[in-house]
Each structure stands twice: as structure tokens, then as C-alpha cells.
C-alpha positions, 0 to 999 in steps of 0.5 A: 524643251525638244522641238516637236517633229514636222506636222506630217511626221507628227500625223505619220505617229499616230498612224504607227501608234493605230490612231486610224483605228481607233477612229473606224478611218484608213491611215489615207482618210488620217493623213486627209483630216490633217490637210491644211494644217501649217507647218510650224511647229506646233502640236498635231492635238485628235480631236476627243470627237475622232478618238475620245479622250479614255480610247486615246490614252491606251496608245500612251506609253512609258517603258513598255508599258501601256497607258490606263484610266483611272476605274473612278473616272469612267466617266472621262469623256464626259468632260468637256471644255470649259467656258474660255476655252475653244476647241478647233471644230476640226479632227486633226488640229495644232496648239504652239508654245505648249508648257507643262506648267512646272511653276506652277507645282503647288498651285491648285487648279482654282488657283491655276486657271486666272494665272494661265490666263491671265499670262494670255495662255490656255490651258490643255484639254486632257485630249491635248494632253494625251496627244503631247504624250503620244510624241513627247512621252519624255515630257512625263517624267517623274515629280514633274507630271501635269494637269489639263484643267482647260477638261472639267464635267459639267454637273448640270443646267446651273448647278456648276462643274464637277469637283474632279480636275484630269491629271496625268501622272506616272502610276505607281504601284498602289491602290484599286490601279495597282497591278497597271499602274507601276511605272505607267502613264495614267490619266487621273483625277485630282480635286478643284481646291488641292495642292500637289508638288508634282502637278504642273499646269500645261499650257499653251498660246493657242490652238489652231485649225 
């Protein structure tokens, strides 16, 4: 896998893409939010409290086509980290040792979650997956896209989780999103029990504040 740029270079990339404006910050203020992050090869992640996943999606790009959220995932920002996934409480943090999870293609989210955890790894949230593609857009390839199963929507106290699991793939120009989806980065969802030959399960070694 291509090596990620330095932490400072990744922050500058976020500045260039327009993250400060979405966060209501100046470029200097965004840089200040990254103060103290180690430069150890990790990915700089934009916390959803700084910029919600739905807004961050619009900064994705592939072949000059902007990213978008499917129309039936309008509640994307209500998806939160699942139990056991601890996201650092700071605007920008790091993820170490990313893997797209290609070897888990054709697994369902329900099957992949215990496998990832059993390997001592952590699945990615949707904001983490988007942050990865902002730095390395080439990681989204035809038939090699990925799910972000650390994000799920609670149905309510004692009612479990919404069965949808977010994923990021390349729009095929069909369905209700056809006009904007052809070739564009697409944040959508799949059922927790379904398998897909073209979706892996992105995971990492650790989160670092």
C-alpha cells in the first residue's frame, strides 16, 4: 500500500480541500487542532464533531466527480461508533496501519466484525473511511471498495441497531442516484447480513490522540 504523507502534509491537504470552511475555522485554527499529533505514518482523521460525515463526503472526488451520500442515507450523521470502538475526543486524530480488507470480500458485516476484532484490529467508522480517501483517493477502485462497519445507527434503548451498514464505493449510474453517481465516490449502505463480492471491510491497528 502507498505510504501516507507526513502528518503536517495531510493537514495541509485538508486545508486545500476546504475542511476549515466546513468546520467554521481558519486554516491556522485547523492546523492548531493538529498540534501534538505524532508523525508516525498514521492517517489524519477528521472527527465528525468537527465536520459531520455527510459534509465531509462532498470533498471526495474521483475523475473530477464529487462524492455524495445516497438519498436513502439522509440520516448518515446519526450513525455513531459501535460498542467497543473508542474514537479519540479531539478534532483531528490518527489511525495506524490501515487495511482495505480485500480478503474479507464476500463476507457479511455480521461475519466480518468478529473476524476483525479477533485479529486484534478495529473496523473503520465512516468518517475514518472518508478521511482515508481524502488523502489517498486511489484506494477506491472498481471492484475493490470497502465498508465502514464501526458506524451504526442505534434504534433506541434496548432495540438494537439499524440493519444498515455504511460503505463507500463507486457509483454505477443506476437507481435513484443515477444522475450524480456515475463514477463518483458514493457513501451508501448494505444490510448487515448481506455479502458483496466487491466490498471489503476497512480496518486499522489503533487510534491515536
